[in-house]
N, C-alpha and C positions, 0 to 999 in steps of 0.2 A: 337753494343752490350752493354747491361746494366744488371746490377744484378736486378733480380726480387725477391722482398722480400715477394711477395704474395703467393709463394709456400711454403706450410707447410708439413712437413713430418709426416705422421702417420704410426703407426704400421699396416700393411695390414691385413684385415680381410680375412680368408680363407673360400672359398667356400665349401659347401657339394659336395659329389661325384655326386649327381644328377644335381645340379646347375652347376658344373665344366663341365659336359657333355653337358648341354644345352648351355653354353657360347661357348665351342669348336665347336659345330656344327654350331652355327651362324657365327663363323669366318672362319671355314674350309670348310664350305659348303655354300657359299653365294649363294643368288638368287634362293634358293630352296624352293619350296611351302611345308611348314612343314605338310599341310594337306594331301598332295599327295606323297611327296617325302619319300622314304625309303632307308637308306644307306644299302649296301650289308653287309653280315655277317662278312666277312673277315676285311672289313674297320672299322667296329663298334668294332670288337674284338681288332684290332690294336689301333684304337683311344682311346679306354678305357684303354689300356695298357699304352699308351703313357701319358695320362693325370694324371696317378698315380705319374709320375715323377715331376709334376707340384705342388704337395703338396696343392692343392687348391688355389694357388696364381693366382689371375686374370690375372696379367701381363705375367706370364709364360704360362698360357693357351691362352692368346690372341697371344702371339709370336708363340707358337707351331701351333696354328690354321693359323696364317699368313704364315707360311712356307708351310703348306699343301693345302692353298687355290687354288694353281695352279698346284697341283700334282694330277692328274685325276685317275691314275691307282693304283690298289692294290699293284703292284710292287713298285711304288714310295713310298707308305705308309710303306710297308715292309722295304724298304731300310733306311727310315728315323728312323723308330723304331729301327733298328739294330745300326744305328749310334748313337742313344741316349744311347743304352746299351753300346756300345764301349766307349762312353765318360765317363760313370760312372765307368766301370770296369778298364779302361786304366788310369784314373786319369789324364786326360790330361790338366786340369785347376785346379788351387788352389785358394780357396777363404778364406777369414778370418772367415766367419761365417759358422761353420760346419753345423748348423741347416738348412741353406739354400743351401747347396752343391748341391743337387739334382737339385732344381730349377735353380741355376746359371748355371748348365751345360746345362740345356735346353736352357737357354738364350744364352750361349756361342755357342751352336750348330747352333743357328740362324744366327750367324756371319759366321760360316763355310759354311752355305748353300747359302750365297750371292754370286752373280756374282762377278768377280774379280774387275770390275770398281767400284761396289758399296761398296766393302770392304774398299777401300781407302777413299771413301766418308764418310763412317760412322767413320772410325778412326780419321778423321779430327775433329770430334766433341770432341775428347779428349783435344783439345787445351784449352777449356773453362771451368771455374770453376763451381762448383756445383751451381744449382739454377740461372744460367745465361740465359737470353734470348739471343739467337744467331740470328743475322740478316740473313736471308736466302740469301739477295742480296750479303752481304759480302762473306759468304760461297761459293756462286757460283763462284765468281771471284777468291777466293783461289783455288778452284778446277780447274778452267780454266787456271790459272796462272802456276799450276804444271802439266798441261797436263792430268789431270785425265779424262777430257772429252773435246771434241772438238765441238764447236757450229757448227751446220749444215747450219745455215743461208739460208734456202730456205723459201720463203713465209714470210719473216720478222721474223724468228725465232731468239732469242737472247740468249746471255749467261744465262740471268735470266730465260728464258723459259726452257732451258735445265736443270738448277739447280732445277726448280719447278718439273720437271719430276722425277729427281732423290729423291727429298725429298718426293714427293708423293709415290714413290715406297717404301721408308723406313717407311713412316706412314702406308701404306697399310700392311706392314709386322710387324706393332706395335713395331718397334724398335726406333722410334723417335716420339715425341709428338708435334703435330701441327695441326692447322686448317686454312683452307682458309679464308682470310679476306673477309668480305661480300661486302666491297667497291671496292677492287681490284681484287677479285677472285684468289689471289695468297697467298702462303704461306709466310707470312711476317716475323715471328720468329719461332724458334723451341727450344726444350730442350729435355733432356734425363731423363727418370725415373731414381731414384737413383741407383737401382739394375742394370739397363741396362748401366748406366754410369760406374759402377764398372766392367762390362764386357768390355766396351770400353777402360778403362784405362788398364785393364790387357792385352788385346789383342795388344794395342799399345806398351805396354812394351815388350811383347813377340816377336813382330816383329821389335823392335827397330825403331818404327815409329817416335817418338818424344820424347824429353826430357822436363819436366816441372820443373821450380823452382819458388818458391814463396818468396825467400829472396835472398839477394846479395850473389852470389856464389864466393867461393875462386877460384883463377886461378888454382891452382893445382888440385883441385877437378874437375873442368870442363875439364881440359886438360886430366886428366886421365879416365873420364867416358863419355864425350860427343862424341860419335861416330854416334848419330843420325843425320839425315839430316835437322831436324826440331828442333828449340828451342824456347820454349814458356816462357816468363817471365811474371808472374802473380804479379800484384800490386807492381811493383818496386818503389823505391825512387831514386836510381841512378844506372845506367849501364854504365860501361866503356868497350867500344867495344874492344879495344886492349887487355885489361887485363882479362876480363871476358869471352870472346869467342875466342877459338883458334882451330876452326875446319874449315879448307879451303874447306871442302866438304859441308858445310851447304847450304841448299836449301831455308829454310825459317826462319826467325826471326820475331816472333809475339809478340807484347806486349799487355797484357790484363790489363786494369786499370780502376779505377774509379775516377782518378784526375791526375793532371800534375806530371811529374817526370823528373829527370835530366839525360841528355845525356853527360857523362864526357868522353871527347875524341870522336872524330866522324870519325876516320879513318876506312873505310871499305875495305881497300885494299886486306886484306887477305880473304874477303868473296866474291870473284868475281864470284862464281857460284850462288849467290843467285838469286832466282826467285821471292820471296815473302819478302817484308820489310814492316812491319806495325809498325810505330811508333807513334801511336795515342797519343795526348796530351802531346808529348815531349817538354821539355824546353832546348834549345840550347843557351849556353852562347854567348852573343853578337848577337843573333838572326839570324846569317848567317849559312846556311846549307853548310857543307864543300864541296869544288869542287870535292873531290874524289868520291862523290856519282856517278859521271860520269863514273867511271870505272866498275860499276855494269852493264855491258852491256847485260847480261842475264835476267835482272830484267823484270818481267812481271807485278808485283803489287807493287805499292809504296803509302803508306798512311802516310800523315802528318796531318790528320785531326785534327783540334783544337790545333795544335802545335803552340808554341811561336817562330815563324820564321817570319823574316821581309824581308829576302833576299834569293832568290832562285838563285843558280849559273848557269852560262851559260852552264856548262858541262852537265846539265840535258838533254840537247838535244842529248847526246849521247845514250840515252836509247830508242832506236828504236823500242824494241820488247815490250814496255809498252802496256798492255791492260786496266790497271786500274791505274789511277793517282788521288789521293784525296789531293788537296791542300786547302781544305775548312778551313778558319779561320774567326773569327769574333772578332770585337774590336781593330783590329790593321791593318795598312796598310802593304801589302806585295808586294814587287817587283817581278814580274815574267818576266824573259827575253823572247824575241820573238823567241823561240826555240821549240815550241811545234808542229810546221807544219810538222816536220819530223817524228813524232810519229804516223805513218799512220795505226798502229794495234790497236790504243787505241779504246776501246769500253765504257769506263767510264771516265769521266773527271769532276772533281768538282773544281772550281777556287775559290781563296779567294774572300770574299765578297767586299773587298776593296783593289784595287791594285794600287791606286793613278793615276792621269791623266797621268803620264809619261809611263806608262806600255801600249803598243800596241801589240796586239796579232793577227797574222794571222793564222786562224783555218780552212780555206776552204779545206785543204787536209784532214781533219779528217772525211772522208766519212763513216768510219766504227763505228762511235760513236753511242751508244745506249742510253747513259745517258749523259747529259750536264747540269751541275749545276752552278749557279751564272755567267752566261753569261751576260756581260754588254756592252751596246753600247758606253760607255766611253772608252772601251779598245779594242773593236772588231767591226767589221762591220756586220750588220744584213745580208748582201749578202752572208756571210761566212756560213750562215745556210743552204742556198739553196740545196747544195748536200748532206747534212747529212740525207739522206732519211731513214736510219735505226733507226733514233732517236725514243725511246719510251717515255722517259723522258726528258722534257726542262724546264729550269728556266731562264727567261729573266729579266734583269733590264734595263729599258729605262732611260737613263740619258742625252744623246745628243738629240738635237731636231729630232723628229721622226714623221712620218706621219703613220696613220693607213694603208694606201695603201702600203707603204713600208713594214711594219710589215707583212700584209696579203701575199704580194708577196714572202717574204722570208721564211715563214713557211707554205705556203699553199699547198706545195708538200710533206709535212712530213706525209705520209699516215698512219704510224705505231704509231703515237703518242698515248700514253695512259695517260700521266699525262703532263699537262701544266700549268706553272705558269708565270704570267706577271705582273711585278710591275712598275709602272710609278713613278720614283724619280726625277720629275722636268724636264721632257723632252719637255715641252711646246707643247704638242701635240695639233694639232688644235682642238678647241672645237666645231666647227660646224659640224664636221664629224659625220655621224650617227652611226658608230659602226663597228664591224667586225664580219664576220660570221664564226664561228668555226666549219667548216665542215670536222671533222676528224672522219673517220669511227670507229676507236678503242678507241676514247678518253672517259676516265671514270672519270678522276679527273681534275678539272679546277678551278685555283685561278686567280683572276683578281683584280688587284689594280690599276684602271686607270679611268680616266674621261670618262663616258659613259652614258650620261644623258637619252637615250632612248633604250628601247628594242622593236624592231618592231614586230617580231613574234618570236614564239618558235624555228624557224629555226636557230635563232642565236647559239643554242646549240645543240649537238648531242643528239638524243632521248634516247641513252643508258647511258647518263652521270649519274654516281652514287654519285659524291662529287662535290659540287660547293661552292666557297667562293668569295664574292663579297665585295670590300671595295673601298671607294673614288670614286665610280661611280657617286654619287649624282643623282640617278635615279629620275625623276620628277614624274613619273606615278607608281602606284602600280605595282610591278613586279609579284606578286603572280599569276594573271591569266595567265601569260606566263609560269612561272617556275613550276606551279602545273601540267602542261601537260607533264613534264619530268617523264615518267612511271617508270624509273629505279632509280631515284634519292633516295638516302638513307641518305645523310647529306647535309644540307643547312646552310650556315652562312651568314647573311647579316651584315657586319661589319661596322666599322667607316664611316660615311658619304655615306654609300652605297645607302640610300634612303632619299630624302629630302621631301617626301610628308607627309600628315597627316594621311591617312587612308590605311589600308590594309584588304583585305578580302580573306580568304581561302575558296574556293568554295566546295560544296559537291562532293564527288568523286575525288577531287584533291589530289595530292601528294600520290599516293596509296602505294608506297613503303618507304616513308620517316620515318627514325627512330630517327634522331637528327636534331633539329631546334635551331639555336642560332641567336639571334637578339641583336646586340651590338652597343651601342652608335648611336642610331637613334634619333638624338636631336628634330626633328620636329614631330615625330610620336606620334599621340594622341589617335587613334582609331583602334581597331583590332576586326574584326568580323570573327568568325569561324562557318561555316555552318556544319549541321549534316553530318556525314560520311566523313569529311575532314580528312586527314592524320590518317587513321585507325591503322597504325602501329607504330606511333610516341611513342618513349620510353623516350626520353631525351629532355627537353625544358629549354633553358638558355636565360634569358632576363636581360640585364645589360645596365645601363646608358641610359635609355629611360625615361628621367625625365618628359616628357609631357603625358606619358601613365598613366592614372589615375585609370583604373580598367581593370580587366581581362574579357574576355568574360564569361558572366554568364552561358551560355549554350554551349554545344557541344564542350568543350575541349576534345581532343582525350582521349578516355577511358582507353587506355592501357598504359598511361604514367607511368613510374617508378621513374624518377628522374626529379626534377624541382629546378632550381636556379633563384632566383629574387634579383637583387641588383640595387640600384639607380633608382627605378622606380616611386616613389612618388605616390603609390596607395593611394586613399582616402577611398575606400570601403574596409572593412575587406575581405581578400581573402581566409580565411580559410573555410567558408562555401562552396565556390565554389571547393576549391582544396580537401576538405574532401570527396567529392563524387567520387574521383578518386580511384577506388577499388584496382587498382594494384600499387599505388604510394608507394614507399619504401624510397625514400630519398627527403627531402624538405629543402631548405635553403632560408631564408628571411633576408636580410641584408643591411646595409648602406642606411638608410632612404627610403628603399623601400616601406614602409608603413607609411603614415603621420597621421593615425587615433589615437584614444585613446584606443579602446577596440577590443580585438580579441577573438573569440569563437570557441572552438572545440566542436562540437556537439556529443551528444551520437550516437555511431555507426559510427561516421566519421572516415576517415583514417584507414580503416580495415586492411591494410597491412604495414603501415608505420613503418620503423624501425629506421631510423635516422632523427632528427629535429634539425636544427642549425638556431638560432635567434641571430643577431648580429647588434648592433648600430641602434636600432630603436628609435630615440631620442624623440618621442612624444608619445610612447606607454606607457600606464598607467596600464591597467588591462587585465589580461588574465583569461578566464574562461574555464575550462576543464571539461566538463560533464562526468559522469560515463559511461563507455562503449566506450569512444573515445580512439583512438590509442592503441588497445589492444596488439599490438606486438611491440610497441616502446621499443627499447634497448639502444639507445644513444641519449642524449639530451645535446646540447650546448646553453648557454645563456650568453651574455656579452655585456656590454656597452649599456645598456638600462636604462639610468639614472632615468627615471620617473616611472619605474616599482617598486612598493613598495613591493610587495609579490608574492609569487608563488601560483599558484591554488591549492585549496584543492583537486582537482581531481587527482592530481599526486600521492597521496597515493593509488589510486585504480589501477594504471598502474603496475602490478606485473611483468610485463615482463621488466621493466626498470632495466638495469644493470650498466649503466654509466652516471653519470651527471657531466658536466664540466661547471663551473660558476664562475663569476668574484669575487675577493677577498673580496668585500664589502658585500657579503652574508655569509661570514663564521661564524660570530657570531650567526645569526639567524638560520643557517642550522646545526650547530655543535650540538653534544649532549648536552641537556639542554636548547638549543635555542628555540625561540618561534615557529619556523616553523620546528623543527626537525622531528615532527611527520609525516609531508608530505614526508620526504626522507629517513627515518630511514629503509626502506625496500630495499634500493638501495645499492648493494655491493660495489660500487665505486663511491665516490663523491670527485671531485677535485676542488681546488680554485686556480686561477691564475690571473694575471694581464692582459695579452692580449691573444687574440685567433686568431690573424690573420693567423698564420701558420696552425690552424685548418681548417679555410676556404680553404686555398690553397689545402690542401691534400683531403678534402671531396668534394670539388667543382669540382674537375676535371681540364683538361688542360685549359679550356676557363677561368674559374674563376681565376685560378692561373696566367695566363698570364695577365688578366686585372688588378689584384690587384698589380702586380709587376711593372706596368707602371709608 
């Protein structure tokens, strides 16, 4: 879970009566051919009556349509219409905004129409603050831990699968906002519309479903008011369990935070009925989790993710009913006792990234596991994986001496794997081994950081793979002829030392579904050829620390590219004429000596859709020419640490769309009012001067750029 600051709340624009009816029909009567289908008169009359209560608000219309989408008879429509009326007359809900009372009552009715199992699923969303991205995986395990649903486990169905079904139903009813991720085909995150969140909070309060506090509560206040079985603490600084929580019937204690917080007092003895305990990012004095944790024998969900904990007590082994255990931590060694083998109900297990050599864990009994993170051969045996046939997500670190045959034998029977990560951290794997065949029917995402100098055929990888990351493979031959045959591949990253050759060719028709390509730290790569019709759907291209790459392909760069980042490439030829022909390009970053020439030219008519341009640390760049008609939609420009650039181009004054210019302090005198180049920027509403812009490149460049710059 994390806060998403990209959501911006606007006052909703109301639809006309005609547009409201059109939208309603599209939602309530799906799969109908508008040219042939005619709604019967009674339904039309009822529908038009009901949408009047929506006040033209699209959300309310969508929710109303979602309620009626599976109600096929006029009787069902009449019943719902009467329910809306009784909600309004009876005043069964109270909202702060009188102007939206009618619409909110429609939204409230959508909750009443939910099946009972979905009502509790929906109310669980009240745990999270406004504008939070809620991880559907965590949500699914919350639901399972509280018995809201039971996984059916036939044909490989997992808790995550069942959670996806429930989220899909809430999305279909327009009560939850989410979309399936193109790489995983799952709902990864979700959130609520502000008005629907108001309904969720109100219903949670009415049903005493949970209590939320955002500041340190007083003991007296809690003792007198907390009768709910669920307690949510948002953004705590300190929580004292004994003093702040005095409800022996508490079933769930969840902390939502953006940073570390202190747990003062760690006795959970009065909370023995807890099923869910989420203490993400907790700081425990001394680093030792109290042994009384073992008294919470009803616990199903325990998260100490990113917690400052160095020692897990042996009493953890008492928690036989756990289905979710997250001990993931980074940057510190954490001792975990060998007590996990008795937790045979576990579906999700995330281990600390460093447990030290003394930790030895027997895991072979955990045959119901669906997710296993940070499994290390330093602490466990690969043979333990053989019986975990339900695994869909597996992360392995190879530290002890390992053969590829042993690895293949240990994971070869895991037929439900969807995501597999293998990282070789000095296992001294035999270098003459040809490789491993990843023959997993359901595998979609694969990360490999291991020595694998050859790819024999495309049969190394499942044909339906959507995401592939390669690092440290030191492939001797161009991998593109094999990888481009992966017809479902959407994201490809060739990372540090993944390719040791000099030339790569992307053939015509190759990579038909690829949307993102990242080529990082390929130190020997010199030549890249892209044939016509290769990568037709590519949107994002990142090339970083490829110092021998002297030029981009002059022709046939994928025409639908929208974002390009180039860093540490040492291009000798001006890349702008080539890139300027990309008619859909919206964001371009050039930085860190990626161009070693003197002059760059933006031609008239070039970059017809470009909106953001960032240029940083081009140390040999002296002159920039911007012809009139270039970059007509540019609105943000960053320039910094280009010491030989003496003046800005005259053509900037003709880019009337430019709203933001951020440039280094040394330009302040020249660009301020009265300065000799002020006329070039006087039309720009916001001109900022600063010393460094590294943080800008982190935010603009996306995950890969940020990760590289922080190394």
